C-alpha positions in Angstrom: -22.0 -52.0 -22.4 -24.8 -49.8 -21.1 -23.3 -49.6 -17.7 -19.9 -48.6 -19.2 -21.6 -45.7 -21.1 -23.4 -44.6 -18.0 -20.1 -44.5 -16.0 -18.5 -42.6 -18.8 -21.3 -40.0 -18.8 -21.2 -39.6 -15.0 -17.4 -39.2 -15.2 -17.8 -36.4 -17.8 -20.5 -34.7 -15.9 -18.5 -34.8 -12.7 -15.4 -33.4 -14.5 -17.5 -30.6 -16.0 -19.0 -29.8 -12.6 -15.5 -29.6 -11.0 -14.2 -27.5 -13.8 -17.2 -25.1 -13.5 -16.6 -24.7 -9.8 -13.1 -23.4 -10.3 -13.4 -21.4 -13.5 -15.7 -18.7 -14.8 -17.3 -17.8 -18.1 -16.9 -14.0 -18.5 -19.7 -13.4 -20.8 -21.2 -10.7 -18.6 -18.8 -8.1 -17.2 -21.0 -7.1 -14.3 -21.1 -10.7 -13.0 -17.3 -11.1 -12.8 -17.0 -9.4 -9.3 -19.8 -11.4 -7.9 -18.5 -14.7 -9.3 -15.0 -14.0 -8.0 -16.4 -13.1 -4.5 -18.3 -16.4 -4.4 -15.1 -18.3 -5.3 -13.0 -16.3 -2.8 -15.4 -17.1 0.0 -15.1 -20.9 -0.5 -13.9 -22.4 2.7 -10.7 -24.0 1.3 -9.5 -20.7 -0.2 -10.4 -18.6 2.9 -8.5 -21.1 5.2 -5.5 -20.9 2.8 -5.4 -17.1 2.9 -5.8 -17.1 6.7 -2.9 -19.5 7.0 -0.7 -17.3 4.8 -1.6 -14.2 6.7 -0.9 -15.7 10.1 2.4 -17.3 9.0 3.6 -13.9 7.8 2.3 -12.2 10.9 4.4 -14.5 13.2 7.6 -13.6 11.4 7.6 -9.9 10.5 10.5 -8.4 8.7 11.4 -4.7 8.2 11.8 -2.9 4.9 14.3 -4.5 2.5 14.8 -7.3 5.0 11.8 -9.4 3.9 13.9 -12.4 2.8 11.9 -15.0 4.5 8.6 -13.4 3.6 9.7 -13.2 0.0 10.8 -16.9 0.1 7.4 -17.8 1.5 5.6 -15.9 -1.2 7.6 -17.6 -3.9 6.8 -21.0 -2.5 3.1 -20.2 -2.8 3.5 -19.1 -6.3 5.5 -22.2 -7.2 2.6 -24.3 -5.8 0.2 -22.3 -8.0 2.3 -22.8 -11.1 2.8 -19.0 -11.5 6.1 -17.7 -12.9 7.9 -14.8 -11.3 11.0 -12.7 -11.2 13.2 -12.5 -8.1 14.9 -10.5 -6.7 13.5 -7.2 -7.8 14.2 -4.2 -5.5 16.2 -6.3 -3.1 13.5 -8.6 -1.8 10.6 -7.9 -4.2 8.8 -10.6 -6.2 7.1 -9.8 -9.6 4.7 -12.6 -10.8 2.8 -13.0 -14.0 -0.6 -14.6 -14.8 -2.3 -14.7 -18.2 -1.1 -14.7 -21.8 2.2 -13.1 -21.3 1.1 -10.5 -23.9 -0.4 -7.1 -23.8 -2.4 -5.5 -22.4 -0.8 -5.5 -19.0 -2.4 -4.5 -15.7 -0.7 -4.6 -12.2 -1.8 -5.4 -8.7 0.4 -4.5 -5.7 0.8 -5.7 -2.1 3.4 -4.4 0.4 5.3 -6.9 2.5 7.2 -5.0 5.3 6.5 -4.7 9.0 7.1 -2.1 11.6 9.7 -1.8 14.3 7.4 -2.1 17.3 6.5 -4.7 19.9 3.2 -6.4 19.5 0.9 -6.1 22.6 -1.9 -8.3 21.3 -1.9 -11.7 23.1 -3.1 -14.4 20.7 -1.9 -17.7 19.2 -0.2 -16.1 16.2 1.5 -13.2 17.9 4.8 -11.9 16.4 7.7 -14.2 17.3 10.3 -11.5 16.5 10.9 -9.1 19.4 10.5 -5.5 18.5 8.9 -6.2 15.1 5.2 -6.4 14.2 2.8 -6.3 11.3 0.9 -3.3 12.7 -0.3 -1.9 9.4 -1.9 -4.9 7.7 0.7 -5.7 5.1 0.5 -9.4 6.1 -3.2 -9.3 5.1 -2.3 -7.4 1.9 0.1 -10.2 0.8 -2.5 -12.9 1.7 -5.2 -11.1 -0.4 -2.9 -10.7 -3.4 -1.9 -14.4 -3.2 -5.6 -15.2 -3.0 -6.2 -13.1 -6.1 -3.3 -14.9 -7.8 -5.0 -18.3 -7.2 -8.3 -17.0 -8.5 -6.6 -15.6 -11.6 -4.5 -18.7 -12.2 -7.6 -20.9 -12.0 -9.3 -18.7 -14.6 -6.2 -17.8 -16.7 -7.8 -19.1 -19.9 -10.3 -16.3 -19.6 -7.7 -13.6 -19.2 -7.2 -11.4 -22.3 -3.8 -10.2 -21.4 -1.4 -10.3 -18.5 -1.8 -9.5 -14.8 1.4 -8.5 -13.0 1.5 -9.2 -9.3 3.8 -6.9 -7.4 4.9 -8.1 -4.0 6.7 -5.0 -2.9 9.3 -4.4 -0.1 9.8 -1.4 2.1 6.6 0.7 1.9 7.1 2.0 5.5 9.3 4.9 4.6 11.8 3.0 2.5 10.3 3.8 -0.9 10.3 0.3 -2.1 7.9 1.3 -4.9 10.5 3.7 -6.3 13.0 0.8 -6.6 10.3 -1.3 -8.4 9.7 1.6 -10.8 13.5 2.1 -11.3 13.8 -1.6 -12.2 11.7 -1.0 -15.3 9.2 -3.7 -14.4 6.1 -1.6 -15.2 7.1 0.0 -18.4 4.3 -1.5 -20.5 1.7 -1.6 -17.8 -1.5 0.4 -18.5 -2.8 0.6 -14.9 -2.0 -0.4 -11.4 -4.3 -1.0 -8.4 -3.4 -1.1 -4.7 -5.4 -1.4 -1.5 -5.1 -0.9 2.2 -7.2 -2.3 5.1 -9.0 0.3 7.2 -10.2 -0.5 10.7 -12.8 2.3 11.1 -15.2 1.5 8.3 -17.5 -1.6 8.2 -16.4 -4.7 6.5 -18.0 -4.9 3.1 -17.4 -1.3 2.4 -14.6 0.5 0.5 -13.4 4.1 0.5 -11.6 6.1 -2.1 -11.8 9.3 -4.2 -10.5 10.6 -7.5 -7.6 13.1 -7.4 -5.5 13.7 -4.3 -6.1 11.0 -1.7 -3.0 11.0 0.5 -0.3 13.6 1.1 3.2 13.5 -0.1 5.7 13.3 2.7 9.3 13.6 3.8 11.4 13.2 6.9 14.1 15.3 8.5 16.6 15.1 11.3 18.7 17.9 12.7 21.7 18.0 15.1 22.0 21.3 16.9 25.4 21.6 18.5 26.5 24.1 21.2 28.8 23.9 24.2 27.9 21.8 27.2 28.5 22.8 30.8 27.0 23.1 34.3 23.3 24.2 34.4 24.1 26.6 37.2 26.7 28.5 35.0 24.9 29.0 31.7 27.1 32.0 30.8 29.9 29.5 30.1 27.8 27.3 27.8 26.0 27.6 24.5 22.7 25.9 25.2 21.5 23.7 22.3 18.2 22.9 24.2 17.2 26.6 24.1 18.2 26.7 20.4 16.2 23.6 19.6 13.2 25.0 21.5 13.2 28.1 19.4 13.7 26.0 16.2 10.6 23.9 17.0 8.4 27.0 17.6 9.6 28.6 14.4 8.9 25.5 12.4 5.3 25.7 13.3 5.1 29.0 11.6 5.9 27.5 8.3 2.3 26.2 8.0 0.4 28.8 10.1 2.1 31.8 8.5 3.5 30.8 5.2 1.1 28.2 3.7 -2.2 28.8 2.1 -4.9 28.0 4.7 -6.9 26.2 2.0 -3.9 24.0 1.0 -3.3 21.4 3.7 0.2 21.1 4.9 1.8 19.6 8.1 5.2 20.0 9.8 5.6 17.9 12.9 8.6 17.5 15.2 8.2 14.1 16.8 11.7 13.5 18.0 13.7 15.4 20.7 16.8 13.9 22.2 19.3 15.8 24.4 20.7 15.8 27.8 20.8 13.1 30.4 21.0 14.9 33.8 19.0 17.6 35.5 22.0 19.9 36.1 24.1 19.5 32.9 23.6 21.5 29.6 24.4 19.0 26.8 26.8 19.6 23.9 24.1 18.8 21.3 20.4 18.1 20.7 18.8 16.0 18.0 15.4 16.7 16.7 13.4 15.1 13.9 10.1 14.9 12.3 8.0 14.8 9.1 6.4 17.2 6.7 3.4 16.7 4.4 1.7 18.4 1.5 -0.5 17.6 -1.5 1.9 18.7 -4.2 5.6 18.1 -5.0 6.1 21.8 -5.3 4.9 22.5 -1.8 6.9 19.5 -0.4 10.1 21.0 -1.9 9.3 24.5 -0.6 8.7 23.1 2.9 11.9 21.2 2.8 13.9 24.2 1.8 12.3 26.3 4.5 12.8 23.7 7.2 16.5 23.7 6.5 16.7 27.5 6.5 14.7 27.9 9.7 16.8 25.3 11.6 20.2 26.6 10.6 19.2 30.3 11.0 17.5 29.9 14.4 20.3 27.8 15.7 22.7 30.5 14.6 20.7 33.1 16.5 21.4 31.1 19.7 25.1 30.8 18.7 24.7 27.1 17.8 25.6 25.2 14.6 23.0 22.9 13.0 23.2 20.2 10.3 20.0 18.9 8.6 19.5 15.5 7.1 16.6 14.7 4.8 17.5 11.0 4.2 17.3 11.2 0.4 19.0 7.8 0.0 17.1 5.8 2.6 13.8 7.7 3.0 13.0 9.3 -0.4 10.5 12.1 -0.7 7.1 10.4 -1.2 4.9 12.2 -3.9 1.2 12.7 -3.1 -1.1 9.8 -3.9 -3.4 11.0 -6.7 -6.0 8.7 -8.1 -6.6 8.7 -11.8 -10.0 10.1 -12.8 -10.8 7.4 -15.3 -9.7 4.6 -13.0 -12.0 6.1 -10.3 -15.1 5.6 -12.5 -13.9 2.1 -13.4 -13.3 1.2 -9.8 -16.7 2.4 -8.8 -18.3 0.2 -11.5 -16.4 -2.9 -10.4 -16.7 -2.4 -6.6 -20.3 -1.4 -7.0 -21.1 -4.6 -8.9 -19.5 -6.6 -6.1 -20.5 -4.8 -3.0 -23.4 -2.6 -4.0 -23.1 1.1 -4.7 -24.3 2.0 -1.2 -21.1 0.5 0.1 -18.8 2.8 -1.8 -17.6 5.7 0.4 -16.3 9.0 -0.9 -13.2 9.5 1.3 -11.8 12.8 2.4 -8.1 13.4 1.7 -5.7 12.2 4.5 -2.4 13.6 5.5 -1.0 10.1 5.7 1.3 9.0 2.8 1.9 6.0 0.6 4.7 5.1 -1.7 2.1 3.7 -4.1 2.4 7.3 -5.4 5.7 6.4 -7.1 3.7 4.1 -9.5 1.2 6.9 -10.1 4.0 9.2 -11.3 4.7 6.9 -14.3 1.4 5.1 -15.0 -2.3 5.6 -14.2 -2.9 4.2 -10.7 -5.7 3.8 -8.2 -5.4 3.2 -4.5 -8.4 2.4 -2.2 -9.2 1.4 1.3 -11.2 -1.7 2.3 -13.1 -1.8 5.6 -12.8 -4.5 8.2 -14.8 -3.2 11.2 -17.2 -5.7 12.6 -20.1 -3.9 14.3 -20.7 -6.8 16.7 -17.2 -6.6 18.1 -15.0 -4.0 19.8 -13.6 -1.3 17.5 -10.3 -2.1 15.9 -7.2 -0.1 16.6 -5.7 2.1 13.9 -2.6 1.2 12.0 0.8 1.6 13.7 -0.7 0.7 17.0 0.8 -2.2 19.1 -2.8 -3.3 19.5 -3.5 -3.4 15.8 -5.6 -6.5 14.7 -6.9 -7.8 11.4 -10.5 -8.9 10.9 -9.7 -11.9 8.6 -13.2 -11.8 7.1 -11.7 -9.1 4.9 -9.4 -11.4 3.0 -11.8 -12.9 0.5 -13.2 -9.5 -0.3 -9.8 -8.0 -1.0 -8.8 -11.0 -3.1 -11.9 -10.9 -5.2 -11.6 -7.1 -5.7 -8.0 -7.5 -6.9 -9.0 -10.3 -9.3 -12.0 -8.5 -10.6 -10.3 -5.2 -11.2 -7.5 -6.9 -13.2 -9.7 -9.2 -15.2 -12.3 -6.7 -16.2 -9.6 -4.1 -17.0 -8.0 -6.6 -19.5 -11.3 -7.5 -21.1 -12.3 -3.8 -21.4 -8.9 -3.0 -22.9 -9.4 -5.2 -25.9 -9.3 -3.3 -29.2 -12.6 -2.7 -30.8 -12.9 -3.9 -34.4 -13.2 -1.1 -36.9 -15.8 -2.5 -39.3 -16.0 -0.9 -42.7 -19.1 1.2 -43.2 -21.6 -0.4 -45.5 -23.1 1.4 -48.4 -26.7 0.2 -48.3 -28.6 0.5 -51.5 -32.2 -0.3 -52.3 -32.5 -3.3 -54.5 -35.2 -2.8 -57.2 
């Protein structure tokens, strides 16, 4: 019988070893990020995330068209045994890990691609002509699924519920606003989001408290005149001349009307009109974007853009109509990081990566619809570096030559899991013990 007992003991020890390799004991908060990072770097999990990222990259889908991407995400969640709601905001998926009870904390990844042709020649190049994951959203989804696996494997340690937000249509479509409008985040105490950044080294993160990214809006104007022969301008009403004056006047909105210490941008990036050298067209279409760090300034710029376009067109005897795409491209608020969450993020990321790898980021005029979450609950958005100094510099986002350094995937997954887990643990109510009335015993 001794050999039977020996086999039983070995079986128990082996089981305990396997269990300890996939689960954590969270008795020391500062060790949570390190333990999660070690788990995320295990070869099987890295390979799994890389496979997910490459699969999504091969089949990019634009905003609110992420049906196959969403289906693929749901299949991974099914394999992990994680429950979810679908559809939310057309193609979005909202998953849940933990007790199902409060407190609630959320993690977000965007899923949509861009309408551009990939120019990078590699094995997993986009198979959809004219569409590309040129901003890293494929990596964001892979990292959040990696975090989902880490959290699910350690769900017994979670003191609350982590909500995983797989969001559609970040690229101008305002998918975050539809998530908010669906009421999914009503009881959530905080939400975290990340974005890959090519120009800081891998192993570093960048963020700041307060304003991080500008709010933004889009506009398009059709300026109509009267076409005719270019040699007989007196018989025409030239919309190209009108549009040219409009563009020059729009630049004055920032240079002459905005506080020089308050960053704002108005850019005309679209000009379409005419198709021949000797024909004045009937109309011209221009379009662009405007940016600012407050909703008040955004609304002021929008009002002035419309006034300038219509008035300047009228000076040149033209008629102008202006479209701000309120239904399809909502006005993005500024991305403003919560002060308390900034301190919390620095503690968690510092424990994982070292405080010397936390960069204080200057505000950028780029925009993010993560800001819609921050309007209703405390939120924190940060950037995660992926530059490898031993290789050529990576291209910036929205470039047809954009590439992902896949070594970033375990770091992002571990940061997601650590931020959520520690937040839940630190949100546990403190016991109010009655004060004791100590008396000397004689």
